C-alpha positions as CSV (number, residue, x, y, z in Angstrom):
1,M,-16.7,13.6,-18.9
2,P,-18.4,11.3,-16.2
3,I,-17.3,7.8,-15.3
4,D,-19.1,4.9,-17.3
5,H,-18.9,2.7,-14.5
6,E,-20.4,0.2,-16.3
7,S,-17.7,0.0,-19.1
8,L,-15.3,0.5,-16.4
9,Q,-16.4,-2.4,-14.0
10,A,-16.2,-5.3,-17.2
11,T,-12.6,-4.0,-17.7
12,V,-10.1,-6.8,-16.9
13,L,-6.1,-7.1,-17.9
14,T,-5.0,-10.5,-18.9
15,D,-1.3,-11.6,-19.1
16,L,0.2,-8.2,-18.9
17,P,3.7,-8.3,-18.5
18,V,5.6,-6.3,-15.6
19,S,9.1,-6.7,-14.1
20,Y,11.2,-5.3,-11.6
21,G,15.0,-5.7,-10.3
22,E,17.5,-5.4,-7.4
23,L,17.7,-1.7,-8.0
24,D,14.0,-1.3,-7.9
25,V,13.7,-3.5,-4.5
26,M,16.4,-1.4,-2.4
27,L,15.1,1.9,-4.1
28,Y,11.5,0.8,-2.6
29,A,12.8,-0.4,0.7
30,L,15.1,3.0,1.1
31,G,11.6,5.0,0.5
32,I,9.9,3.1,3.4
33,G,12.8,3.9,5.6
34,L,14.5,0.6,5.8
35,G,18.4,1.5,5.8
36,S,18.3,4.2,8.0
37,N,20.7,2.3,10.5
38,P,23.4,1.0,8.0
39,L,24.5,-1.0,10.7
40,D,21.6,-3.1,11.1
41,A,21.9,-6.5,9.7
42,G,18.0,-7.1,9.3
43,E,17.4,-3.7,7.8
44,L,20.4,-3.8,5.4
45,S,19.3,-7.2,3.8
46,Y,16.7,-5.0,2.3
47,V,18.7,-2.3,0.7
48,S,21.9,-4.1,-0.2
49,E,22.5,-7.2,-2.3
50,R,25.7,-8.2,-0.5
51,A,23.6,-8.9,2.4
52,G,21.5,-11.3,0.4
53,L,19.1,-9.2,-0.9
54,R,15.5,-9.9,0.4
55,T,12.4,-8.1,-1.4
56,L,9.6,-6.5,0.9
57,P,6.2,-8.1,0.6
58,T,4.5,-4.8,0.2
59,M,6.7,-3.8,-2.8
60,A,3.8,-6.1,-4.6
61,S,1.3,-2.9,-4.2
62,M,4.0,-0.7,-6.3
63,I,4.9,-3.2,-9.1
64,I,1.4,-2.9,-9.9
65,P,0.3,-0.4,-12.7
66,D,-2.6,1.9,-12.5
67,T,-3.5,0.9,-16.2
68,I,-7.2,0.2,-15.2
69,V,-8.2,3.4,-13.8
70,A,-5.7,6.0,-15.2
71,Q,-7.3,4.4,-18.8
72,S,-10.8,5.0,-17.3
73,G,-10.8,8.6,-17.6
74,V,-10.6,9.9,-14.0
75,D,-8.4,12.7,-12.5
76,M,-5.4,10.8,-11.7
77,R,-4.1,13.4,-9.6
78,Q,-7.0,13.5,-7.4
79,I,-6.5,9.9,-6.5
80,L,-6.4,8.7,-3.0
81,H,-5.8,4.9,-1.7
82,R,-8.2,3.9,0.6
83,S,-7.7,0.4,1.2
84,Q,-4.7,-2.5,0.4
85,S,-4.6,-6.1,1.0
86,L,-2.2,-8.9,0.2
87,E,-2.0,-12.2,0.4
88,I,1.3,-14.1,-0.8
89,F,1.7,-17.6,-2.1
90,R,5.0,-17.7,-1.9
91,P,8.0,-14.8,-1.5
92,L,8.6,-12.3,-3.9
93,P,12.1,-12.8,-5.2
94,S,14.7,-9.9,-5.6
95,S,14.2,-9.6,-9.5
96,A,11.2,-10.9,-11.7
97,N,9.4,-11.2,-15.0
98,L,5.8,-11.7,-13.8
99,L,2.4,-12.0,-15.5
100,L,-0.4,-10.1,-14.6
101,N,-4.4,-10.2,-14.4
102,Q,-6.8,-7.8,-12.8
103,R,-10.2,-6.9,-12.9
104,V,-12.9,-4.4,-11.6
105,I,-14.4,-5.7,-8.7
106,S,-16.9,-2.7,-8.0
107,V,-16.9,1.2,-9.0
108,S,-19.3,3.4,-6.4
109,D,-20.6,6.5,-6.6
110,R,-20.2,8.6,-3.1
111,G,-21.5,11.6,-4.8
112,A,-20.5,14.4,-6.0
113,G,-18.2,15.8,-3.3
114,G,-17.1,12.4,-2.2
115,G,-15.8,11.3,-5.7
116,A,-15.4,8.0,-7.6
117,E,-14.8,4.8,-5.2
118,I,-12.8,1.7,-7.5
119,E,-12.2,-1.6,-6.3
120,L,-9.6,-3.3,-8.1
121,E,-8.3,-7.0,-7.5
122,T,-4.7,-7.9,-9.0
123,E,-2.8,-11.6,-9.7
124,L,0.9,-11.8,-9.8
125,R,2.9,-14.7,-11.4
126,L,5.7,-16.0,-12.6
127,A,6.7,-15.8,-16.2
128,R,8.6,-18.2,-16.1
129,D,6.6,-21.0,-15.0
130,D,3.3,-19.6,-14.5
131,T,3.0,-20.1,-10.6
132,V,1.2,-17.6,-8.4
133,V,3.1,-15.1,-6.5
134,C,0.2,-13.1,-4.8
135,T,-2.9,-11.5,-5.3
136,A,-3.8,-8.3,-4.3
137,G,-7.1,-5.9,-3.5
138,S,-7.2,-2.2,-3.4
139,R,-9.7,0.5,-2.9
140,V,-9.0,4.1,-4.7
141,I,-10.9,7.0,-4.2
142,A,-11.1,9.0,-7.5
143,R,-12.0,12.5,-5.7
144,G,-12.9,14.6,-8.7
145,D,-15.4,12.1,-10.2
146,G,-18.4,11.9,-7.8
147,G,-21.7,12.0,-8.5
148,F,-21.5,9.8,-11.8
149,G,-24.9,8.2,-10.7
150,G,-24.1,4.8,-10.1
151,P,-24.6,2.8,-7.2
152,A,-23.5,3.9,-3.4
153,P,-20.2,2.1,-2.3
154,P,-21.3,-1.1,-0.5
155,V,-21.9,-1.7,3.4
156,R,-18.2,-3.3,4.6
157,S,-16.9,-5.5,7.5
158,R,-13.6,-4.1,8.9
159,H,-11.2,-6.3,11.0
160,R,-12.2,-6.0,14.6
161,M,-9.5,-4.3,16.8
162,P,-8.6,-6.2,20.3
163,N,-10.4,-4.0,23.1
164,R,-7.3,-3.9,25.3
165,E,-3.4,-2.4,25.5
166,P,-1.3,-3.1,22.8
167,D,1.2,-6.4,22.7
168,L,4.0,-4.6,21.0
169,V,4.0,-1.5,20.1
170,C,7.1,0.0,17.5
171,D,7.7,3.9,16.4
172,L,9.4,4.4,12.9
173,P,10.1,8.1,12.1
174,T,9.2,9.3,8.7
175,R,11.9,11.7,7.2
176,P,10.6,15.2,6.0
177,D,11.9,14.2,2.3
178,Q,10.4,10.3,2.2
179,A,7.8,11.4,-0.1
180,L,10.0,12.8,-2.5
181,L,12.3,9.7,-2.3
182,F,9.3,6.6,-2.3
183,R,7.7,8.6,-5.6
184,L,10.2,7.0,-7.4
185,S,9.1,3.5,-7.0
186,G,6.3,4.7,-9.1
187,D,3.7,7.0,-8.0
188,L,4.4,10.5,-9.3
189,N,0.8,12.1,-8.1
190,P,1.8,15.7,-7.2
191,L,-0.4,15.6,-3.8
192,H,2.8,14.2,-2.7
193,A,5.5,16.6,-4.0
194,D,3.8,19.7,-5.0
195,P,3.1,21.7,-2.3
196,E,0.5,24.6,-4.0
197,F,-1.2,21.6,-5.4
198,A,-1.5,19.9,-2.0
199,R,-2.9,22.9,-0.5
200,Q,-5.3,23.4,-3.1
201,A,-6.5,20.0,-2.3
202,G,-7.2,20.9,1.2
203,F,-4.2,19.6,2.9
204,N,-1.5,21.8,5.0
205,A,1.5,20.3,2.5
206,P,2.2,17.6,0.5
207,I,1.2,14.3,2.2
208,L,2.8,10.7,2.3
209,H,2.1,8.1,-0.1
210,G,-1.2,5.6,1.5
211,R,1.4,2.8,0.0
212,C,4.4,4.0,1.9
213,T,2.6,3.7,5.2
214,Y,1.3,0.3,4.3
215,G,5.2,-0.8,3.9
216,I,6.1,1.3,7.1
217,A,3.4,-0.8,9.3
218,C,5.0,-4.0,7.4
219,H,8.3,-2.9,8.2
220,A,7.2,-2.6,12.0
221,I,5.8,-6.1,12.1
222,L,9.0,-7.7,10.6
223,K,11.2,-5.7,12.7
224,T,9.1,-6.7,16.0
225,V,7.6,-9.6,15.2
226,C,9.7,-11.6,12.7
227,N,13.1,-10.4,13.1
228,Y,13.0,-9.4,9.3
229,D,12.2,-12.6,7.5
230,F,10.0,-11.5,5.0
231,T,8.7,-15.5,4.3
232,L,6.7,-15.2,7.6
233,I,4.1,-12.6,6.1
234,G,1.4,-14.5,4.6
235,S,-1.1,-11.7,4.2
236,L,-1.6,-8.1,5.2
237,D,-4.4,-6.0,5.3
238,V,-5.7,-2.4,6.0
239,R,-7.7,0.5,5.8
240,F,-6.2,3.9,5.1
241,S,-8.2,6.2,7.9
242,A,-6.2,9.8,7.8
243,P,-2.9,11.3,5.8
244,V,0.3,10.8,7.4
245,Y,3.2,13.9,6.6
246,P,6.3,13.6,6.0
247,G,8.5,13.9,9.3
248,D,5.6,12.1,11.5
249,V,6.6,9.1,13.7
250,I,4.4,6.2,12.8
251,T,3.9,4.0,16.0
252,T,2.3,0.2,15.2
253,E,0.3,-1.1,17.6
254,M,0.3,-4.5,17.1
255,W,-2.1,-7.5,19.3
256,Q,-0.6,-11.0,18.6
257,E,-3.1,-14.0,18.9
258,G,-1.1,-16.9,17.1
259,N,-0.4,-16.4,13.8
260,V,-2.7,-13.5,13.7
261,I,-1.6,-9.5,14.5
262,S,-4.0,-7.2,14.7
263,F,-2.6,-3.7,14.0
264,R,-3.1,0.0,13.5
265,C,-0.9,3.0,12.9
266,R,-1.1,6.3,14.8
267,V,0.8,9.2,15.0
268,N,0.6,10.5,18.5
269,E,1.8,13.7,18.0
270,R,-1.3,15.0,15.9
271,N,-3.5,12.4,18.1
272,V,-4.4,10.3,15.1
273,V,-5.3,7.0,13.4
274,V,-3.5,6.8,9.9
275,L,-3.9,2.7,9.7
276,N,-6.7,1.3,11.0
277,N,-8.6,-2.2,11.4
278,G,-4.8,-3.8,10.1
279,I,-4.9,-7.9,10.5
280,C,-1.4,-9.7,9.3
281,K,-1.5,-13.7,9.3
282,L,2.0,-15.6,9.4
283,S,2.7,-18.2,7.5
284,A,3.0,-21.7,9.4
């Protein structure tokens, strides 16, 4: 059944309760590769409660459920993330009960072979005092649901990358089993776990979640620029430009101008940019 894009675009969620605990925080951090050096105090603070547990800012992207998209009738097995943005007003605590507001910004038709593009905006608030923690934006492609007769995607501006060699570079390896671990944080799409499903979808093997690569980019900035101080991340926006395969080494290139960090992620072995047009704004 084709997407009813007008009905979908009018969908909103208000005060949806969501919650997470310290085990969720540690599992997410392990899923994006922290803790690979269990003697590193910076990494340990995100994977052990004994170190004064910290929550990675990008975990917000995994707290937000896929409720609206899943209830729209699209084939969730063919969902790919296209972009992710995050603006943080206060650091995520190590556990929290939250209230979520979400609305659909746009539903666009990329054609029968290109899929449907759905853009969402989400606000997360602490349930105890209604304080806004962060807002998040995301775009997903429902690859099997294009050609429904909706409007074409709008022309979007992209953050311009500096035309010079990067100021900082950080290499972070991924493990062959990383997608199998990361999926336990809430994204069970078989594209990331089932080799046959991935081949049928046009990939050589199961690919790493885009939101995992997003977290790895955040890790690179925390490690290289912030000395693992999560309170310094004020916002983090990226565009997903190519798949990552578990086992790839992700090279994050960074350009710093004051409190603004432009960044992109590459897999040099395959000579491909996997995250592009990234911008991180540090808190004052």
